[in-house]
N, C-alpha and C positions, 0 to 999 in steps of 0.2 A: 809232781806234788801240784799237777794242775785238777785236780781234782777235789771236789769239795772239801772246806775242810775249815777246822776252829784251831786258831792259836790261843792262847794267853799268853801274852809278854810277864814276864816277872817285873818287878820293880811298876809297871804301868795300868797293869790289871785291866790290858786292851783287845778285845775281841778281832779277830780279822777273818775277814768273810772272804772266800776266795771263789771266784764262779766256776762252773763247769766248762771246760772247753766245748762241750755241745753248746752252750750258751755265748760263748765267744760271739761279738759284736765289731762289725765294721767288715769292710773288704779293700783290696790290695789290687793297684791298678799298674800299671806300665808307661812314661813318657819317654820323652828322646833322651838316649843314653847321652854320656860326657864323651870327647874327644876321646880319649885315654883312659883305661881302668889304671885304678890308684887304690894304695891300701893306705889305713891308719890315718884317714882324711878328718876334719872337722868340717860343721855347718853349722850357718847360720841365715837366718832368713829377715830381711833389711827393703821395705818397701816395696814388696808382689816379686823381690829376687830371692833364690837362696843362692847363698856364696858357699862355694865348696874350696876349701882351704888347706895348703902342706899336704901332706903324704908322700909315699912314699913307690919307688918302681923299684924292682929286684933289690931291695935291702937298702937304698939309697933314697935320704929324703931329699924333697926338692920344694922348690918353692912357689909351686902350684897355687893357680886362684883363679878357679871358674866362676862365674856367673848364668844360674840358669832362670829367664824369662818366664815366668810361669803362664799370663799371657800369653805370651807367642810358642812356647814348649820350644825355647831353642836356647841353647849356650852361645856363651861369647867370653873370651880371655881377659881377667882384669888385670890390674898392675901385680905383680909379684910379691912374695911376702920380702921381706928384707933378706931374710935367710933361709935356705932350706932346712924344714922340720917337719917331725911327723909327730904323730901323737901329743900333737897339742890340745890344749884348752884355749874354749872359746866362750863367748858371751856377748849379748847387742845390748849397750845402753846407750839412750838421746839419740838414735840413727846411727850407730858408728859399733864397729867391730871388734872386738879386746881380743887378741890370742897371749896364752901366757905358758913360756916353757916350752916343752916338745926334745924329742931326740934327734941327732944329725943322720940316725940309721939304726939297721939291724943288727943286733938283736937291744934294742933298750938302750942304745949307744949314745953317751954322754949327755945327761939329761940338762937343758938349759937352764937359765934365769933370764932369759930375752920376754919381752914385753912388747907386744905393738896395737896401734891404735890406726884401725882403717877408715877413709870416711867415704863413703861412693861417693857420695855429691862429686869430689873430686880427683876419686879414683887417686888418692894417695894414700900411703902409709907414714904413719908417723913412732920415732921409740922412744918406747917409756922408759924412764928409771927401773932397774934390774930388780930382780926380787934376793930376798936372802943369799939364796943358794940354788943351784939348778934343779931341773926337774922336769922329767918327762911323765907322759899318761896321769898329767895333775885333771882334778874337776875343778870345774871356772862355773859360774853363775854371777849373775848382775842381782844384787839387792837393795834398796834403798840408794842409791843413785853410786854404789860402789862399786866394786868387782872384788870377788871373793875367790882364793883360789887354794883348794884342800888337798892334803895328802899328797900323793905322786912316788915316783921311783928318782931315787939322787943319782948323781953322776958314777957312782961307784957301784949301781944296778940296785939298790936296797930300798924298799919300799919305807915311806915316812908319814910322819902325822900332822907335818909342819901344816900351819893352817895362815898364810895371809889375807891382806886386803889392801889393793889397790884405791886409794882416792883422788877421782881424775880433778876435784877442786884444787887437795895440794900438791898433785903430781906424787905422791910418795907413798910409800908401801908402810904398812904396820903389821905387827906379827901379832895373832888373837892365839884365843884356847886353841889346842894341838886336835884333833881327831883322836875318839876314846882307844881308836886303833890304826894303828899303822898300815894302812894299804893303798892299791892303785888301779885304774883300769876300773873306775867306777862310773856309777850314773851321778850326777850334780846337779841340782835345779832349783834353783828357788819361787816358791808360793807362800801366799799369807802371812808374809813378814818373815819366814824362816828358810835356811837354808837345810836343804837333802840331800845326805849321801848317803849311795845306795849298792849294796853289794860290792864286787869287785876281787880283788885276789890281797895277800897278802905275804905272798911271796910268788914262787914259781906260776907256771900257768893253770896246774892241776889246782892250787890252792884257794880254789874260789869260798865266797861268804855271800851271806844271805843278811849281811848284819845292815840296818838302816838305822843314819845316825840325824837326830834333827839340830841344827845351830840356832839359839835365839841372839840375836844382836842386841837386844836389849841388855841382855844380864853377860853377856860372852860365855853361856853354859850350853854344854850338848845334854841331850836327852835320848833315848832309846824311845826308837818307832817298830812300826810293825813290820816285820822281815821282809825280805823279799821273797814270793814264794818257789820261786824257781833259782837255787845260787848259782848265780854266772858272774863272768868278768870280759873285759873289752866291752863293754856295753856302749849303746847310745842312748841317749836319754832327749827327751824333751816337754815343754808343758802345752797340754792340749786338751780343751771341754775341763777345765779345772783339774784336772788329774796330770801328774807326773807320769809319762810314758817312758817306760824302760826295755829297749828292742835288741833282740840278737845276743852276743856273745861266745865263747869259744870254751871249750873242754875237750883237750885231744882225748880221741881223734876226730872228735863231732863240735860242728857248731850248732847255736841254739838259732830258732825260729821265733820262739816265744818273743811277745808282746803283752804285756802285763802293767794295767794301769794303775797308781796311786791314788785314790781321794782322802785328801787332807781333813775336810768335813766330817767324812764318815770312819776316817783313818783304816781303811780297808782298801785290799786291793781286788782286782777283777781279770780276769785272763779275755784278753780282748783277740780278734783275729790275727793268726800268726802270718810274718811274712813268706812270703810265697817259697822261700829256702831258705835254711841258717845262713847267716852271717855275721863277721865282727870287722874290728877295724875299722866301722863307718861310723857315721852320725846322724840325727838326725835335725830336722827343723819344721817348725807348724807356721802354715801360713792359708790365711785363706779359707779355712776349715777343710784342711788337708794336713795330712804331717808328710814331708818328703824326706827320704830314706837313701844315699849314693855313694856308689862305691863301695871299697872292702875287701873282703876275701868271703868267700863262699865255703872256705875250708881253714882249717887250724893256720898258725904262722900266716905266708905271703903265699898261700897255694891257693889256685882259684879267683885270684883278682878280676873285680869286675868293674864294667864302667854302667850298669844300671842303675838308671832313676827308677825308685817304686814310690808308689804313693799310697799312703793309709786314708781312708776316710770313713766316719762312722755318722749314722744317720739321723 
């Protein structure tokens, strides 16, 4: 589906242009690897540093937290999460890192309702009020001074459409309009005042979707957006050069190397230079003109877990 194509979305009549792979832009390089290989991590960029939070080793989630200094090309340990978790959602707001939900281990074991706030200046974590119910592999993004947590998989292993918002000003959660379709392992990002929930899975690892839902906080409503060109789940996502980048994913027996960017102004997708190898269970964060992707698995599940740090750059 990376070839040139045009789709017209029912109900919104939007043409979706997808660049050919031959025209894919950008390049990848490698930087200093992490001290240890981890899977199902979350990434966040703050103040010229990349934080890799949570993740698992041999199916057991840990309170891992490593910080990469971009200028020094070096890693150091930071204050550990209050609890060992993988598949957590993460967002950055006002210079602080927020983590939401997560599992205590494989496979998608016991979705948690915990939320934490990390202050890089003091290297400390603060425990936040609990969500309504436990969720792992939840989509999280910061928008308008608030943290949104969408979809995920509950403690019983079922995908949900739950949508909650945390307001740091009131230190409280509020339930909002649910996702149009329950799913988890999505790419979730906020741009131009809207929340985008892209791709993911509606059940097992083979139940992938290309669905793209857009949430407007002003009206508390969802609309359909141009679908993800390559349907997949287990995704990483970040904002980069006015686009939402959607990277990687898995569909047994393979992983995806695809790197596709969505431009909300043109309502179109673009195929960008793919990762050097397919991977999932990773995260992405943009800083200083580059996108950083760390750890994850090069094969489905917890196979070929890596400590690599790879960097994407557009000219």
